[in-house]
N, C-alpha and C positions, 0 to 999 in steps of 0.2 A: 539276794538279788544280784544278777550278773552285772559286770562293769558296763556292758553295753546298755542295759536297761537304765542304770543309774545315770549314765551320761546322757541318754535320750531324755529322761525326765528333767535333768538339769537344764538342757537346752530348751525344752518346751516351757518349763517354768520361767526361764529368763525372758523368753519372747512374750509370754502372757503378762508378766509384770511390766515389761517395757511398754507394751501396747495398751496397758490399762490407763495410761495418762499420768501415772505416778512419776515424780521427779526421778531422774536417772540414778542419783545417789541412793535414794530410798529403795528403788527397784532392785539394784544390785545388792544392797545390804539385806533386804528382805529375803531374797533368794538364798544368800549365804547363810542367814540365820535359820531358815526353814530346813535346809539340808544339814546344817550342823545338828539340829534337834533330831532329825530323822535318822541320820546315818553316821553320826560321830558320837563318841562317848558323852554322857551327860555333863561331865566336867568341862567339856569344850565350851559350853555356853557361859561358864563362869570366867572364861579367859578372852571373851570377845574384845573387851577394852584393851587388854594387854596385847592381844594379837595386832589390833589396829595400830596401837602405839609403836610396837616393835617394827611393823612393816613401814611405818612412816618416819621412824627415827633415822633418817638419812640426812647427812649434812648437805647433800645436793638439793634435796627438796626445800631446804631452808631458803635457797636463793629465789624460789618462786614468788613469795609475797614481796620480796625486795625488788625484783624486776617489775612486778605489777605496780609497786609504788613509783618506780622510775617512770613507767609508761603513763600512769595516771597524772603525775606531775606535768609531763610534757603534753599529754592529751587534753588536760583541763586549761592549758594556757593557749595563747595565740600562736604557739610555735608552728602548728600545722598550717595555719593560713599564711604565716610569714614564709615558711618553707615553700609552699605552693607558689606564692607571688614571686619569690626570688627565681624559682625555676622558670616560671612563665616569662619573666623579663629577660632572662638569659637565653631562652630557646625560642623567643617570639619569631625570629626570622626563618626558622626551619619549617618546611612544609609539614603541617600537622604538629607544629611545635607545642601548641597548647596541650594536646593530648599526650605527647611525649613528656612534657613537663609534669603532667599529673602522674604518669607512670614513675618517673624518677622521684617525685615528691613522695609518692606512696612507699617506694623502696627505702628511701632515707628515713622517713617517719617510722616505718615498720621496724627498721633496724634499731631505732632509738626506743620505740615503745614496746615492741615485741607482741603486739596484739592486733589481730586482723580487724575486729569490729571497731577498735579505737582508730585505726588508720582510715578505714572507710568513713567514719564519722568526721574526723578532723580534716582530712583532705577533701572529702566529698562535699562537705557543707559549703566550701568555697569553690571547689573545682567544677562541680556539676552545673551550678548556675552560670559560671563564666563560660563554660563550653557551650551550653545551650544558647547563651546570649550571642555567641559568635557563630551560630549556625550548625553546630554539631547536632546530629539527630539524638533524641533523648535516650534511645537504647544504647547507642554507641558511647555516649557520655557515661551512662550508668555502668556499662560493661567495663570500661577502663578503670573506674574506681573500685568496683567490686573485685575485679581480678587483681588489681594492684594491692588491695588490702590483704590478699592471701599470702603475700610475701612475709607477713608478720609472723607466721609459724615456721618459716624456713630460714630467713636471715637471723643470725644471732643478735641479741639474746632471745632464744625461742623457748617458751614454756613447754611446747610439744617436744622439742629436742631434749629438754631436761628430763621429762618423764620417760622418753625412750631410753635415755642413758641409764636411768634407774632400772627400768624393766629388762633391758638387754644386757645390763652390767658392762656397758661400754664407756670409754673415756668421753666425758662431756666436752673437753677441749677439742678432741678429734672431731666430734659431731658438729660442733660449732664451725670449725674450719671447713669441714666437708660440705656444709650448706652454703658457703659463700659463692663459689663458682657456679653451682646450679642456680642459686638465686640471681646472679648476674646474667646467666643464660636466659632465665625467664624474663628478666627486665628487658633484655635485647629483643626477645621474641615479641613481647607485648608492645615495645616501642616500634618495632618493625611493622607489626600489624596496624598500629595506630596511624603510622605514616601512610600505609597503603589504603586503609579505609578512608582516611582524610582525602587522599587524592581522588578516590572514587566519588565521595560526597561532593568534593569541590567541582569535579567534572560535571556532575549532575546539576549542581547549582548554576554553573556557567552555561550549560546547555539550556536550562530553563530561562535564564536571562536573555540569551540570544534568540530563543524561540518566542517568548512572550513579554520580555522586558521585566520579568519578576526579579527583583533584587533580593539577594540573600546576604546576611551579615558575614557569611563565610567568604564572600568575595572582597571584603574590605581588607586593606593592608594595615598592619600595625607595626610600629617600630618604636624602639626605646633608645634614649641617648646613653652614652657611656656613663654619664654622671648618674642617671637613674639606675643603671645596673649596679654600680658600685655602692650606691646608697642602700641597697637591699642586703648587702653582705654582713654588716655588723650584727643583724638580728639572727642570722643563720649560722655563721661560722662558729659561735660558741657551742652550739648543739652538735655540729659536725666534729669539733674538737673533743666534745664529751664522748661521742661514739668512738673516736680514735683512741682516746685516753683509756676508756674501759677495755678495749680490745688489747691495747699494749699492756695494761696491768695484768690481764688474764694470760695472754700468750707469752709475755715476757718473763713469766714466773714470779711476778711481784705479789700476786694475790691469788687466793683460791676462787672458784666460781662464786661461792657465797659472799666472800669478802668483796669481790668485784661488783656483785649485785648491790651490796650495801653502799659501796663507794659511788656507783652510778646513781643510786637513789638520792643520796645526799647532795651530789653535784647537781642533779637535775633540779632539786628543790632550791639550791643556792642560785642557779641560773635564772629560774623563773622569778625568784625574789629580786634579783638585780635587774633583769631585762624588762620584766612585766610588772614589777612592784607587787608580786603576789607573796606577801609575807604576813599579813594580818591574820588573826585567828579565823575570821569569817571567810577569808579567801582560801586558807589552807584546809579548813574543815571539809569542804566537798571532796578534796583530793584524798584525804584520809578516810572519809566515808566510802568512797568508791573503791579504794584499795582494800578496806576491811570487808566490804560486801563481796567483791570478786574473789579475794583470797579465801574467804570462808567457804564460799560456794565451791571453788575449785579444790580446796584441800579436803572438803567433805566428800566430793566425788572420788578423789584419789584414795582416801581412806577406805571407802566402801568398795572401790574397785580392787584394792589390794586384798581386802578381806575375801572378796569374791574369788580372786585368784588363789588365795591361800586354801580355801575350801576345795577348789578344783584340784589343786595339787595334793591335798591330804587324801581326797577320794580317788586319786590317780586318774582323774578324768583327762587332765591336760597331757600327762605322760602317755596314757593309752591312745589318745587321739594323735599325738605326735608320732608314736610308733606305728599307728595305722597308716598315717600319711607316708612315712618312710617305707613301710611295707608295700605300698602301691607301686614302688619303683618307677615313679614318673621321671622323665628326663628333667635335668635341672631347670631348663628354661620353661618347660610346661609347669613344673612346680612353682616357679616364680610367678608366671602369668596367672596361675590359679589363685595364688595367695593375693596378688594385687587386685584381681577381679573381686575376690571376697571383701577386700578392704573398701573397694569402690561401693559395693552393695551395702556394707555396713555404714558407709558414709551417708547413705540415703536417710538414716534414722538416728545415728549416734554422732556425738562430737569426737574430735581426735583423741581427747584425753581418755575417754572410755574405750575407744577402739584399741589403743595401744595397750592399756593395762589388762583388757579382757583377752586379747589375742596373743600377746607376746609369749606366754607359756606354751602355746600350741604351735605357733608358726615358726618361732625362732630356732628350736632344735632341729627340725628337718632342713631348714635353710642352711644352718651351720654345717650339718652333716653333708649337704650337697656342695659345700665348698664356697659358699657366698660369704663375703665380708659383711658383717652385721652393721658396720658403720655406713658402708656403701648402701646397703639395703635400707637403713634408717632414712637416708636422703630420699630414696625412691618412695618409701612408704609415706613420708611427709608430704611429698608433692601430690601423691594420689589422694591423701587425706585432704589436701588443700582444695581439690576439685569438689569435695563434699561441701565446702563453704560457699560454692557458687552454682551448685546444681540442685534442683528440687529433689525430694519434697522438703528437706530441711533448709539447706542453703542459707546459713545465718547471714552472710554478707548481703544476700538479695534483700532480706527483710530490713537490714540496716539502711540500704539504699532506698527502699520503699518509704522508710520513715523520714529520710532526708528530703526525698523528692516525691511526695505522695501523689502528685498529679501524673507521674509516669505510670502507665498501666503495667501490672505485674508481668503480663505476657511479653511486653516489649523489653522489660528488664532482662527476663530470661533469655529472649532471643539475642540480646546484646552481649550476654556473658558466654553463650555457647561456643563462639569461636575461640575464646580464651581457654575454655575447657580442652578443646582440641589442641591448642598450643601447649598446654601443660602435659597432655599425654604424649605429644611429640617430644617434649623435653625428657620424659621418662625413657622413651625409645633411644634418644641420643645418649643418655647417660648409660644405658645398657650396652650400646655399641661402643661408646668411648668412656669407659669407667673412670679414666683419669680425670674427667671433669669433676668428679667428687673426691677422688682419692689423692690427687697430685698435691694439693695444698697441705692437707694434714701430714702426708708423708714427708714433704719438704720441711715443714716447721718442726714436727715432732718425731720424725724418723719413720721408716716403713714399719708395718706390723710384723712382728716376729713370728706369729702363729696365725693360722686360720686361712692361709692361702690367698689373702687379699681379695680384690674384686674379681669377678668371673672373667676368665680369658675368652 
């Protein structure tokens, strides 16, 4: 059978298994096993366990459960609510300060927890009711939290970045650093939109009051004393210091990523024990259960995705597809745009973990041949995959928000997040035009890349 026929059958089988309703890990594993049985030596089936083990025997992947433990420890405590309240108190005087406070709280919590759904749940459970109580429209409030939660897979420590580092064979430290400035760019774009949207809603509320006397909570003024502001700091500063300490340990050369993840997890458990008195077995058990459940699910997806990629490579499907893409002789920017559009479409149906591990063997060789820096591209790909968390039909964060605020219609939530999708795509364009946004910090800290041509000129 020709390579084209095998590749076509492989793609069709993958789609059929995916749309059968089967869990993603089982779908990918089933496709891999079927094609091993049909097109690989019979002895290959005897080495499935060995292949999965060897593919996953990466010290970098060891950091994933530890980062998840760190995120679970913070997410299961009141850290998210305290962080949100502190931001609200300090930004209360800024127009749209409550919305901006939610954006910054999401960014800081995402940087500590590394999980988008956890960020949405922790910050949204307090932030959405408070914004609605003060007159923010339900869709606007939902959009801020859903979009803010996406920062969890861009700002370090990011599980998505860890997987990309493994798949692309790139430095995890460079990837973490490369995500910081783009993450801050998104924070500024989201905060700017929150301020503009607030001004619009405030103007409409004021017009309604002048026209008919209808009062809105948005017209009420709120202020906090200096004492109230400083009283909020003791509950927040330890977690900010935790974040800084983990980054210093990683980039100061004091610890490897896996050691840093373990350090962060232990410090997070110690902090919630001291600050929130979470140290008894019944208090810690939900944290460990959540960590075990999420880690097992994620590692199973990773294992089956790596087996899937191994079969593609053995049958030369990924190599042939990459050669075909190179052979089309597309201009480098058309090639990049085509790849990113493909990632957006895949984001309609698949989580970022599967997208990275399934597509990396196919898309990275042509991009590298075109002279793109794969660390720089990793940032772009991550932002594009983030949009998949807030656009239908999957939109995981949308359904997290729906669970937090079930009375907000799903259509209104979707309309609320769409402006943030546009802002994220704007960020992609800005990083393409000004690649130093992603490359300047890793180059400054770890030195310029010696090979690969850097980001596109």
